[in-house]
N, CA, C, O and CB atoms as a CASP TS submission, in Angstrom:
PFRMAT TS
TARGET T0000
AUTHOR 0000-0000-0000
METHOD Language model
MODEL 1
PARENT N/A
ATOM      1  N   MET     1      97.579 107.363  65.980  1.00  0.00           N
ATOM      2  CA  MET     1      98.434 107.641  67.104  1.00  0.00           C
ATOM      3  C   MET     1      97.578 108.044  68.304  1.00  0.00           C
ATOM      4  O   MET     1      96.730 108.931  68.206  1.00  0.00           O
ATOM      5  CB  MET     1      99.451 108.740  66.753  1.00  0.00           C
ATOM      6  N   LYS     2      97.809 107.394  69.414  1.00  0.00           N
ATOM      7  CA  LYS     2      97.040 107.665  70.625  1.00  0.00           C
ATOM      8  C   LYS     2      97.817 108.628  71.513  1.00  0.00           C
ATOM      9  O   LYS     2      99.011 108.439  71.747  1.00  0.00           O
ATOM     10  CB  LYS     2      96.720 106.352  71.387  1.00  0.00           C
ATOM     11  N   THR     3      97.144 109.651  72.002  1.00  0.00           N
ATOM     12  CA  THR     3      97.763 110.628  72.891  1.00  0.00           C
ATOM     13  C   THR     3      97.237 110.402  74.302  1.00  0.00           C
ATOM     14  O   THR     3      96.033 110.259  74.513  1.00  0.00           O
ATOM     15  CB  THR     3      97.478 112.086  72.415  1.00  0.00           C
ATOM     16  N   THR     4      98.138 110.374  75.249  1.00  0.00           N
ATOM     17  CA  THR     4      97.755 110.200  76.642  1.00  0.00           C
ATOM     18  C   THR     4      98.027 111.487  77.397  1.00  0.00           C
ATOM     19  O   THR     4      99.097 112.081  77.267  1.00  0.00           O
ATOM     20  CB  THR     4      98.511 109.016  77.285  1.00  0.00           C
ATOM     21  N   THR     5      97.062 111.911  78.178  1.00  0.00           N
ATOM     22  CA  THR     5      97.220 113.104  78.998  1.00  0.00           C
ATOM     23  C   THR     5      97.335 112.674  80.454  1.00  0.00           C
ATOM     24  O   THR     5      96.523 111.893  80.950  1.00  0.00           O
ATOM     25  CB  THR     5      96.029 114.093  78.796  1.00  0.00           C
ATOM     26  N   THR     6      98.341 113.186  81.121  1.00  0.00           N
ATOM     27  CA  THR     6      98.512 112.889  82.537  1.00  0.00           C
ATOM     28  C   THR     6      97.887 114.012  83.346  1.00  0.00           C
ATOM     29  O   THR     6      98.179 115.188  83.127  1.00  0.00           O
ATOM     30  CB  THR     6     100.012 112.709  82.900  1.00  0.00           C
ATOM     31  N   ILE     7      97.041 113.646  84.267  1.00  0.00           N
ATOM     32  CA  ILE     7      96.379 114.610  85.134  1.00  0.00           C
ATOM     33  C   ILE     7      96.935 114.420  86.534  1.00  0.00           C
ATOM     34  O   ILE     7      96.877 113.326  87.096  1.00  0.00           O
ATOM     35  CB  ILE     7      94.819 114.440  85.108  1.00  0.00           C
ATOM     36  N   GLU     8      97.467 115.483  87.085  1.00  0.00           N
ATOM     37  CA  GLU     8      98.006 115.408  88.443  1.00  0.00           C
ATOM     38  C   GLU     8      96.868 115.286  89.448  1.00  0.00           C
ATOM     39  O   GLU     8      95.880 116.019  89.387  1.00  0.00           O
ATOM     40  CB  GLU     8      98.875 116.648  88.759  1.00  0.00           C
ATOM     41  N   THR     9      97.028 114.355  90.362  1.00  0.00           N
ATOM     42  CA  THR     9      96.037 114.182  91.421  1.00  0.00           C
ATOM     43  C   THR     9      96.546 114.894  92.663  1.00  0.00           C
ATOM     44  O   THR     9      97.271 114.316  93.472  1.00  0.00           O
ATOM     45  CB  THR     9      95.764 112.669  91.711  1.00  0.00           C
ATOM     46  N   ARG    10      96.159 116.147  92.803  1.00  0.00           N
ATOM     47  CA  ARG    10      96.537 116.951  93.964  1.00  0.00           C
ATOM     48  C   ARG    10      95.388 116.901  94.954  1.00  0.00           C
ATOM     49  O   ARG    10      94.296 117.404  94.689  1.00  0.00           O
ATOM     50  CB  ARG    10      96.875 118.430  93.560  1.00  0.00           C
ATOM     51  N   TRP    11      95.648 116.295  96.086  1.00  0.00           N
ATOM     52  CA  TRP    11      94.615 116.080  97.101  1.00  0.00           C
ATOM     53  C   TRP    11      94.457 117.307  97.986  1.00  0.00           C
ATOM     54  O   TRP    11      95.443 117.945  98.356  1.00  0.00           O
ATOM     55  CB  TRP    11      94.949 114.855  97.957  1.00  0.00           C
ATOM     56  N   VAL    12      93.219 117.634  98.323  1.00  0.00           N
ATOM     57  CA  VAL    12      92.924 118.759  99.215  1.00  0.00           C
ATOM     58  C   VAL    12      91.885 118.327 100.249  1.00  0.00           C
ATOM     59  O   VAL    12      91.118 117.388 100.035  1.00  0.00           O
ATOM     60  CB  VAL    12      92.416 119.994  98.408  1.00  0.00           C
ATOM     61  N   LYS    13      91.885 119.034 101.362  1.00  0.00           N
ATOM     62  CA  LYS    13      90.884 118.833 102.410  1.00  0.00           C
ATOM     63  C   LYS    13      90.012 120.074 102.488  1.00  0.00           C
ATOM     64  O   LYS    13      90.418 121.154 102.060  1.00  0.00           O
ATOM     65  CB  LYS    13      91.554 118.536 103.790  1.00  0.00           C
ATOM     66  N   SER    14      88.851 119.923 103.018  1.00  0.00           N
ATOM     67  CA  SER    14      87.955 121.053 103.226  1.00  0.00           C
ATOM     68  C   SER    14      88.588 122.040 104.193  1.00  0.00           C
ATOM     69  O   SER    14      89.329 121.649 105.095  1.00  0.00           O
ATOM     70  CB  SER    14      86.586 120.580 103.753  1.00  0.00           C
ATOM     71  N   SER    15      88.298 123.308 104.004  1.00  0.00           N
ATOM     72  CA  SER    15      88.778 124.329 104.944  1.00  0.00           C
ATOM     73  C   SER    15      88.130 124.149 106.311  1.00  0.00           C
ATOM     74  O   SER    15      88.594 124.729 107.293  1.00  0.00           O
ATOM     75  CB  SER    15      88.491 125.744 104.403  1.00  0.00           C
ATOM     76  N   TYR    16      87.073 123.362 106.391  1.00  0.00           N
ATOM     77  CA  TYR    16      86.403 123.078 107.661  1.00  0.00           C
ATOM     78  C   TYR    16      87.055 121.914 108.413  1.00  0.00           C
ATOM     79  O   TYR    16      86.632 121.573 109.518  1.00  0.00           O
ATOM     80  CB  TYR    16      84.931 122.771 107.413  1.00  0.00           C
ATOM     81  N   SER    17      88.069 121.313 107.824  1.00  0.00           N
ATOM     82  CA  SER    17      88.693 120.112 108.399  1.00  0.00           C
ATOM     83  C   SER    17      89.800 120.470 109.385  1.00  0.00           C
ATOM     84  O   SER    17      90.975 120.198 109.138  1.00  0.00           O
ATOM     85  CB  SER    17      89.259 119.226 107.288  1.00  0.00           C
ATOM     86  N   ASP    18      89.430 121.058 110.463  1.00  0.00           N
ATOM     87  CA  ASP    18      90.397 121.412 111.504  1.00  0.00           C
ATOM     88  C   ASP    18      90.101 120.569 112.747  1.00  0.00           C
ATOM     89  O   ASP    18      90.009 121.081 113.862  1.00  0.00           O
ATOM     90  CB  ASP    18      90.338 122.947 111.837  1.00  0.00           C
ATOM     91  N   ASN    19      89.954 119.251 112.517  1.00  0.00           N
ATOM     92  CA  ASN    19      89.531 118.374 113.601  1.00  0.00           C
ATOM     93  C   ASN    19      90.571 117.311 113.942  1.00  0.00           C
ATOM     94  O   ASN    19      90.210 116.227 114.400  1.00  0.00           O
ATOM     95  CB  ASN    19      88.230 117.711 113.238  1.00  0.00           C
ATOM     96  N   GLY    20      91.823 117.592 113.732  1.00  0.00           N
ATOM     97  CA  GLY    20      92.853 116.629 114.079  1.00  0.00           C
ATOM     98  C   GLY    20      93.208 115.658 112.977  1.00  0.00           C
ATOM     99  O   GLY    20      93.892 114.669 113.240  1.00  0.00           O
ATOM    100  N   GLY    21      92.776 115.896 111.764  1.00  0.00           N
ATOM    101  CA  GLY    21      93.197 115.091 110.640  1.00  0.00           C
ATOM    102  C   GLY    21      92.277 113.952 110.244  1.00  0.00           C
ATOM    103  O   GLY    21      92.616 113.182 109.346  1.00  0.00           O
ATOM    104  N   THR    22      91.138 113.819 110.876  1.00  0.00           N
ATOM    105  CA  THR    22      90.228 112.750 110.495  1.00  0.00           C
ATOM    106  C   THR    22      89.225 113.275 109.482  1.00  0.00           C
ATOM    107  O   THR    22      88.106 113.647 109.833  1.00  0.00           O
ATOM    108  CB  THR    22      89.505 112.174 111.729  1.00  0.00           C
ATOM    109  N   CYS    23      89.632 113.300 108.243  1.00  0.00           N
ATOM    110  CA  CYS    23      88.759 113.854 107.224  1.00  0.00           C
ATOM    111  C   CYS    23      88.968 113.143 105.890  1.00  0.00           C
ATOM    112  O   CYS    23      89.834 112.279 105.749  1.00  0.00           O
ATOM    113  CB  CYS    23      89.003 115.356 107.071  1.00  0.00           C
ATOM    114  N   VAL    24      88.171 113.524 104.946  1.00  0.00           N
ATOM    115  CA  VAL    24      88.231 112.992 103.599  1.00  0.00           C
ATOM    116  C   VAL    24      88.910 114.023 102.713  1.00  0.00           C
ATOM    117  O   VAL    24      88.676 115.224 102.854  1.00  0.00           O
ATOM    118  CB  VAL    24      86.815 112.634 103.067  1.00  0.00           C
ATOM    119  N   GLU    25      89.749 113.554 101.799  1.00  0.00           N
ATOM    120  CA  GLU    25      90.384 114.422 100.814  1.00  0.00           C
ATOM    121  C   GLU    25      89.784 114.121  99.443  1.00  0.00           C
ATOM    122  O   GLU    25      89.274 113.029  99.193  1.00  0.00           O
ATOM    123  CB  GLU    25      91.936 114.225 100.803  1.00  0.00           C
ATOM    124  N   TRP    26      89.856 115.112  98.568  1.00  0.00           N
ATOM    125  CA  TRP    26      89.408 114.926  97.202  1.00  0.00           C
ATOM    126  C   TRP    26      90.355 115.648  96.264  1.00  0.00           C
ATOM    127  O   TRP    26      91.177 116.452  96.704  1.00  0.00           O
ATOM    128  CB  TRP    26      87.965 115.428  97.019  1.00  0.00           C
ATOM    129  N   ALA    27      90.247 115.368  94.973  1.00  0.00           N
ATOM    130  CA  ALA    27      91.169 115.935  93.982  1.00  0.00           C
ATOM    131  C   ALA    27      90.381 116.756  92.959  1.00  0.00           C
ATOM    132  O   ALA    27      89.926 116.215  91.951  1.00  0.00           O
ATOM    133  CB  ALA    27      91.983 114.809  93.271  1.00  0.00           C
ATOM    134  N   PRO    28      90.218 118.063  93.213  1.00  0.00           N
ATOM    135  CA  PRO    28      89.365 118.885  92.348  1.00  0.00           C
ATOM    136  C   PRO    28      89.856 119.024  90.907  1.00  0.00           C
ATOM    137  O   PRO    28      89.032 119.049  89.993  1.00  0.00           O
ATOM    138  CB  PRO    28      89.235 120.240  92.939  1.00  0.00           C
ATOM    139  N   ALA    29      91.164 119.115  90.672  1.00  0.00           N
ATOM    140  CA  ALA    29      91.656 119.258  89.293  1.00  0.00           C
ATOM    141  C   ALA    29      91.366 117.995  88.487  1.00  0.00           C
ATOM    142  O   ALA    29      90.987 118.070  87.319  1.00  0.00           O
ATOM    143  CB  ALA    29      93.175 119.558  89.283  1.00  0.00           C
ATOM    144  N   TYR    30      91.544 116.854  89.107  1.00  0.00           N
ATOM    145  CA  TYR    30      91.239 115.585  88.449  1.00  0.00           C
ATOM    146  C   TYR    30      89.742 115.508  88.150  1.00  0.00           C
ATOM    147  O   TYR    30      89.335 115.071  87.073  1.00  0.00           O
ATOM    148  CB  TYR    30      91.683 114.384  89.330  1.00  0.00           C
ATOM    149  N   ALA    31      88.936 115.935  89.110  1.00  0.00           N
ATOM    150  CA  ALA    31      87.484 115.917  88.926  1.00  0.00           C
ATOM    151  C   ALA    31      87.058 116.815  87.767  1.00  0.00           C
ATOM    152  O   ALA    31      86.207 116.434  86.964  1.00  0.00           O
ATOM    153  CB  ALA    31      86.782 116.356  90.212  1.00  0.00           C
ATOM    154  N   SER    32      87.642 117.994  87.682  1.00  0.00           N
ATOM    155  CA  SER    32      87.300 118.926  86.599  1.00  0.00           C
ATOM    156  C   SER    32      87.670 118.370  85.233  1.00  0.00           C
ATOM    157  O   SER    32      86.951 118.572  84.255  1.00  0.00           O
ATOM    158  CB  SER    32      87.998 120.262  86.814  1.00  0.00           C
ATOM    159  N   ALA    33      88.788 117.676  85.173  1.00  0.00           N
ATOM    160  CA  ALA    33      89.274 117.156  83.896  1.00  0.00           C
ATOM    161  C   ALA    33      88.554 115.888  83.447  1.00  0.00           C
ATOM    162  O   ALA    33      88.437 115.634  82.249  1.00  0.00           O
ATOM    163  CB  ALA    33      90.747 116.883  83.991  1.00  0.00           C
ATOM    164  N   THR    34      88.072 115.092  84.400  1.00  0.00           N
ATOM    165  CA  THR    34      87.536 113.775  84.047  1.00  0.00           C
ATOM    166  C   THR    34      86.053 113.579  84.338  1.00  0.00           C
ATOM    167  O   THR    34      85.434 112.679  83.770  1.00  0.00           O
ATOM    168  CB  THR    34      88.296 112.738  84.766  1.00  0.00           C
ATOM    169  N   GLY    35      85.472 114.396  85.204  1.00  0.00           N
ATOM    170  CA  GLY    35      84.091 114.187  85.617  1.00  0.00           C
ATOM    171  C   GLY    35      83.946 113.114  86.679  1.00  0.00           C
ATOM    172  O   GLY    35      82.838 112.683  86.998  1.00  0.00           O
ATOM    173  N   VAL    36      85.088 112.683  87.229  1.00  0.00           N
ATOM    174  CA  VAL    36      85.122 111.688  88.288  1.00  0.00           C
ATOM    175  C   VAL    36      85.844 112.293  89.489  1.00  0.00           C
ATOM    176  O   VAL    36      86.937 112.841  89.344  1.00  0.00           O
ATOM    177  CB  VAL    36      85.820 110.373  87.811  1.00  0.00           C
ATOM    178  N   VAL    37      85.242 112.196  90.667  1.00  0.00           N
ATOM    179  CA  VAL    37      85.822 112.782  91.871  1.00  0.00           C
ATOM    180  C   VAL    37      86.467 111.669  92.697  1.00  0.00           C
ATOM    181  O   VAL    37      85.763 110.833  93.264  1.00  0.00           O
ATOM    182  CB  VAL    37      84.741 113.542  92.706  1.00  0.00           C
ATOM    183  N   PRO    38      87.810 111.652  92.769  1.00  0.00           N
ATOM    184  CA  PRO    38      88.450 110.682  93.645  1.00  0.00           C
ATOM    185  C   PRO    38      88.436 111.194  95.086  1.00  0.00           C
ATOM    186  O   PRO    38      88.736 112.360  95.339  1.00  0.00           O
ATOM    187  CB  PRO    38      89.896 110.399  93.181  1.00  0.00           C
ATOM    188  N   VAL    39      88.091 110.323  96.015  1.00  0.00           N
ATOM    189  CA  VAL    39      88.106 110.672  97.435  1.00  0.00           C
ATOM    190  C   VAL    39      88.893 109.599  98.192  1.00  0.00           C
ATOM    191  O   VAL    39      88.910 108.433  97.799  1.00  0.00           O
ATOM    192  CB  VAL    39      86.647 110.805  98.001  1.00  0.00           C
ATOM    193  N   ARG    40      89.542 110.011  99.282  1.00  0.00           N
ATOM    194  CA  ARG    40      90.314 109.070 100.094  1.00  0.00           C
ATOM    195  C   ARG    40      90.330 109.522 101.540  1.00  0.00           C
ATOM    196  O   ARG    40      89.979 110.659 101.857  1.00  0.00           O
ATOM    197  CB  ARG    40      91.749 108.934  99.561  1.00  0.00           C
ATOM    198  N   ASP    41      90.738 108.627 102.402  1.00  0.00           N
ATOM    199  CA  ASP    41      90.884 108.888 103.831  1.00  0.00           C
ATOM    200  C   ASP    41      92.209 109.619 104.039  1.00  0.00           C
ATOM    201  O   ASP    41      93.261 109.111 103.650  1.00  0.00           O
ATOM    202  CB  ASP    41      90.829 107.555 104.669  1.00  0.00           C
ATOM    203  N   SER    42      92.170 110.799 104.644  1.00  0.00           N
ATOM    204  CA  SER    42      93.395 111.587 104.829  1.00  0.00           C
ATOM    205  C   SER    42      94.397 110.915 105.766  1.00  0.00           C
ATOM    206  O   SER    42      95.589 111.218 105.718  1.00  0.00           O
ATOM    207  CB  SER    42      93.047 112.958 105.368  1.00  0.00           C
ATOM    208  N   LYS    43      93.922 110.012 106.613  1.00  0.00           N
ATOM    209  CA  LYS    43      94.826 109.305 107.524  1.00  0.00           C
ATOM    210  C   LYS    43      95.576 108.176 106.820  1.00  0.00           C
ATOM    211  O   LYS    43      96.537 107.638 107.370  1.00  0.00           O
ATOM    212  CB  LYS    43      94.045 108.745 108.707  1.00  0.00           C
ATOM    213  N   ASN    44      95.153 107.814 105.621  1.00  0.00           N
ATOM    214  CA  ASN    44      95.758 106.714 104.883  1.00  0.00           C
ATOM    215  C   ASN    44      96.022 107.136 103.434  1.00  0.00           C
ATOM    216  O   ASN    44      95.386 106.614 102.518  1.00  0.00           O
ATOM    217  CB  ASN    44      94.848 105.464 104.928  1.00  0.00           C
ATOM    218  N   PRO    45      96.950 108.072 103.214  1.00  0.00           N
ATOM    219  CA  PRO    45      97.149 108.617 101.870  1.00  0.00           C
ATOM    220  C   PRO    45      97.675 107.615 100.846  1.00  0.00           C
ATOM    221  O   PRO    45      97.552 107.853  99.645  1.00  0.00           O
ATOM    222  CB  PRO    45      98.088 109.762 101.943  1.00  0.00           C
ATOM    223  N   THR    46      98.247 106.520 101.284  1.00  0.00           N
ATOM    224  CA  THR    46      98.707 105.512 100.325  1.00  0.00           C
ATOM    225  C   THR    46      97.679 104.400 100.135  1.00  0.00           C
ATOM    226  O   THR    46      97.901 103.461  99.371  1.00  0.00           O
ATOM    227  CB  THR    46     100.033 104.915 100.785  1.00  0.00           C
ATOM    228  N   GLY    47      96.565 104.514 100.829  1.00  0.00           N
ATOM    229  CA  GLY    47      95.507 103.516 100.713  1.00  0.00           C
ATOM    230  C   GLY    47      94.656 103.750  99.480  1.00  0.00           C
ATOM    231  O   GLY    47      94.983 104.586  98.638  1.00  0.00           O
ATOM    232  N   PRO    48      93.569 103.015  99.378  1.00  0.00           N
ATOM    233  CA  PRO    48      92.715 103.120  98.195  1.00  0.00           C
ATOM    234  C   PRO    48      91.933 104.427  98.153  1.00  0.00           C
ATOM    235  O   PRO    48      91.722 105.084  99.172  1.00  0.00           O
ATOM    236  CB  PRO    48      91.753 101.954  98.148  1.00  0.00           C
ATOM    237  N   SER    49      91.515 104.778  96.956  1.00  0.00           N
ATOM    238  CA  SER    49      90.615 105.919  96.794  1.00  0.00           C
ATOM    239  C   SER    49      89.333 105.407  96.151  1.00  0.00           C
ATOM    240  O   SER    49      89.313 104.358  95.507  1.00  0.00           O
ATOM    241  CB  SER    49      91.272 107.059  95.928  1.00  0.00           C
ATOM    242  N   LEU    50      88.289 106.157  96.339  1.00  0.00           N
ATOM    243  CA  LEU    50      86.984 105.831  95.788  1.00  0.00           C
ATOM    244  C   LEU    50      86.685 106.845  94.692  1.00  0.00           C
ATOM    245  O   LEU    50      86.765 108.050  94.934  1.00  0.00           O
ATOM    246  CB  LEU    50      85.871 105.834  96.895  1.00  0.00           C
ATOM    247  N   ASN    51      86.343 106.385  93.500  1.00  0.00           N
ATOM    248  CA  ASN    51      86.014 107.282  92.392  1.00  0.00           C
ATOM    249  C   ASN    51      84.508 107.417  92.285  1.00  0.00           C
ATOM    250  O   ASN    51      83.795 106.433  92.089  1.00  0.00           O
ATOM    251  CB  ASN    51      86.609 106.768  91.060  1.00  0.00           C
ATOM    252  N   VAL    52      84.030 108.653  92.417  1.00  0.00           N
ATOM    253  CA  VAL    52      82.595 108.941  92.437  1.00  0.00           C
ATOM    254  C   VAL    52      82.259 109.828  91.238  1.00  0.00           C
ATOM    255  O   VAL    52      82.965 110.806  90.995  1.00  0.00           O
ATOM    256  CB  VAL    52      82.174 109.631  93.782  1.00  0.00           C
ATOM    257  N   PRO    53      81.209 109.520  90.486  1.00  0.00           N
ATOM    258  CA  PRO    53      80.800 110.433  89.412  1.00  0.00           C
ATOM    259  C   PRO    53      80.547 111.838  89.980  1.00  0.00           C
ATOM    260  O   PRO    53      79.993 111.989  91.068  1.00  0.00           O
ATOM    261  CB  PRO    53      79.523 109.898  88.695  1.00  0.00           C
ATOM    262  N   ALA    54      80.959 112.847  89.231  1.00  0.00           N
ATOM    263  CA  ALA    54      80.879 114.230  89.712  1.00  0.00           C
ATOM    264  C   ALA    54      79.461 114.630  90.105  1.00  0.00           C
ATOM    265  O   ALA    54      79.278 115.321  91.107  1.00  0.00           O
ATOM    266  CB  ALA    54      81.395 115.178  88.649  1.00  0.00           C
ATOM    267  N   ASP    55      78.455 114.214  89.341  1.00  0.00           N
ATOM    268  CA  ASP    55      77.082 114.601  89.692  1.00  0.00           C
ATOM    269  C   ASP    55      76.636 113.958  91.002  1.00  0.00           C
ATOM    270  O   ASP    55      75.896 114.577  91.767  1.00  0.00           O
ATOM    271  CB  ASP    55      76.115 114.212  88.568  1.00  0.00           C
ATOM    272  N   ALA    56      77.068 112.740  91.274  1.00  0.00           N
ATOM    273  CA  ALA    56      76.731 112.087  92.542  1.00  0.00           C
ATOM    274  C   ALA    56      77.445 112.777  93.704  1.00  0.00           C
ATOM    275  O   ALA    56      76.865 112.940  94.777  1.00  0.00           O
ATOM    276  CB  ALA    56      77.105 110.587  92.499  1.00  0.00           C
ATOM    277  N   PHE    57      78.687 113.178  93.498  1.00  0.00           N
ATOM    278  CA  PHE    57      79.433 113.871  94.543  1.00  0.00           C
ATOM    279  C   PHE    57      78.784 115.221  94.854  1.00  0.00           C
ATOM    280  O   PHE    57      78.667 115.611  96.016  1.00  0.00           O
ATOM    281  CB  PHE    57      80.905 114.064  94.119  1.00  0.00           C
ATOM    282  N   THR    58      78.365 115.928  93.804  1.00  0.00           N
ATOM    283  CA  THR    58      77.679 117.214  93.986  1.00  0.00           C
ATOM    284  C   THR    58      76.391 117.030  94.785  1.00  0.00           C
ATOM    285  O   THR    58      76.100 117.823  95.680  1.00  0.00           O
ATOM    286  CB  THR    58      77.366 117.861  92.618  1.00  0.00           C
ATOM    287  N   SER    59      75.629 116.004  94.473  1.00  0.00           N
ATOM    288  CA  SER    59      74.400 115.727  95.223  1.00  0.00           C
ATOM    289  C   SER    59      74.702 115.403  96.680  1.00  0.00           C
ATOM    290  O   SER    59      73.981 115.841  97.576  1.00  0.00           O
ATOM    291  CB  SER    59      73.633 114.570  94.580  1.00  0.00           C
ATOM    292  N   PHE    60      75.750 114.647  96.917  1.00  0.00           N
ATOM    293  CA  PHE    60      76.156 114.301  98.279  1.00  0.00           C
ATOM    294  C   PHE    60      76.507 115.559  99.080  1.00  0.00           C
ATOM    295  O   PHE    60      76.023 115.741 100.197  1.00  0.00           O
ATOM    296  CB  PHE    60      77.355 113.335  98.252  1.00  0.00           C
ATOM    297  N   VAL    61      77.341 116.415  98.515  1.00  0.00           N
ATOM    298  CA  VAL    61      77.762 117.643  99.205  1.00  0.00           C
ATOM    299  C   VAL    61      76.560 118.553  99.451  1.00  0.00           C
ATOM    300  O   VAL    61      76.435 119.128 100.532  1.00  0.00           O
ATOM    301  CB  VAL    61      78.841 118.392  98.381  1.00  0.00           C
ATOM    302  N   THR    62      75.688 118.689  98.477  1.00  0.00           N
ATOM    303  CA  THR    62      74.485 119.509  98.641  1.00  0.00           C
ATOM    304  C   THR    62      73.620 118.959  99.771  1.00  0.00           C
ATOM    305  O   THR    62      73.094 119.721 100.582  1.00  0.00           O
ATOM    306  CB  THR    62      73.678 119.563  97.325  1.00  0.00           C
ATOM    307  N   GLY    63      73.473 117.636  99.821  1.00  0.00           N
ATOM    308  CA  GLY    63      72.692 117.018 100.877  1.00  0.00           C
ATOM    309  C   GLY    63      73.281 117.259 102.257  1.00  0.00           C
ATOM    310  O   GLY    63      72.545 117.480 103.219  1.00  0.00           O
ATOM    311  N   ILE    64      74.592 117.217 102.359  1.00  0.00           N
ATOM    312  CA  ILE    64      75.247 117.486 103.646  1.00  0.00           C
ATOM    313  C   ILE    64      75.028 118.946 104.055  1.00  0.00           C
ATOM    314  O   ILE    64      74.749 119.240 105.217  1.00  0.00           O
ATOM    315  CB  ILE    64      76.769 117.171 103.564  1.00  0.00           C
ATOM    316  N   LYS    65      75.158 119.843 103.093  1.00  0.00           N
ATOM    317  CA  LYS    65      75.030 121.273 103.404  1.00  0.00           C
ATOM    318  C   LYS    65      73.601 121.677 103.762  1.00  0.00           C
ATOM    319  O   LYS    65      73.397 122.605 104.544  1.00  0.00           O
ATOM    320  CB  LYS    65      75.505 122.098 102.228  1.00  0.00           C
ATOM    321  N   THR    66      72.620 120.989 103.197  1.00  0.00           N
ATOM    322  CA  THR    66      71.228 121.429 103.388  1.00  0.00           C
ATOM    323  C   THR    66      70.374 120.460 104.195  1.00  0.00           C
ATOM    324  O   THR    66      69.259 120.800 104.589  1.00  0.00           O
ATOM    325  CB  THR    66      70.583 121.644 102.055  1.00  0.00           C
ATOM    326  N   GLY    67      70.877 119.270 104.442  1.00  0.00           N
ATOM    327  CA  GLY    67      70.111 118.245 105.142  1.00  0.00           C
ATOM    328  C   GLY    67      70.320 118.278 106.647  1.00  0.00           C
ATOM    329  O   GLY    67      70.725 119.296 107.207  1.00  0.00           O
ATOM    330  N   PRO    68      70.040 117.159 107.292  1.00  0.00           N
ATOM    331  CA  PRO    68      70.102 117.097 108.757  1.00  0.00           C
ATOM    332  C   PRO    68      71.511 117.278 109.342  1.00  0.00           C
ATOM    333  O   PRO    68      71.654 117.542 110.536  1.00  0.00           O
ATOM    334  CB  PRO    68      69.552 115.783 109.215  1.00  0.00           C
ATOM    335  N   PHE    69      72.543 117.137 108.513  1.00  0.00           N
ATOM    336  CA  PHE    69      73.910 117.328 108.995  1.00  0.00           C
ATOM    337  C   PHE    69      74.387 118.762 108.869  1.00  0.00           C
ATOM    338  O   PHE    69      75.499 119.086 109.288  1.00  0.00           O
ATOM    339  CB  PHE    69      74.845 116.425 108.247  1.00  0.00           C
ATOM    340  N   ALA    70      73.562 119.623 108.298  1.00  0.00           N
ATOM    341  CA  ALA    70      73.958 121.019 108.072  1.00  0.00           C
ATOM    342  C   ALA    70      74.237 121.740 109.389  1.00  0.00           C
ATOM    343  O   ALA    70      73.546 121.541 110.388  1.00  0.00           O
ATOM    344  CB  ALA    70      72.865 121.762 107.293  1.00  0.00           C
ATOM    345  N   THR    71      75.267 122.580 109.362  1.00  0.00           N
ATOM    346  CA  THR    71      75.571 123.408 110.515  1.00  0.00           C
ATOM    347  C   THR    71      75.239 124.847 110.160  1.00  0.00           C
ATOM    348  O   THR    71      75.559 125.308 109.064  1.00  0.00           O
ATOM    349  CB  THR    71      77.063 123.261 110.947  1.00  0.00           C
ATOM    350  N   ASN    72      74.622 125.533 111.043  1.00  0.00           N
ATOM    351  CA  ASN    72      74.238 126.928 110.754  1.00  0.00           C
ATOM    352  C   ASN    72      75.127 127.894 111.459  1.00  0.00           C
ATOM    353  O   ASN    72      74.948 129.105 111.329  1.00  0.00           O
ATOM    354  CB  ASN    72      72.804 127.190 111.147  1.00  0.00           C
TER
END
């Protein structure tokens, strides 16, 4: 017998996204449960999402925070 678990995809934006709605959303609960981080364009919530491995997403965020795009 196969059991299927449904994971709710609740989309969130960064608390830094106060720029008129042009931002990326992600689904942290889905990421925690699956190890895959779905991301999408907040202006197009019914459009496609991109699934990124959690370790790659973590590296991306770390690079933004510490690299040339970092804000102090």
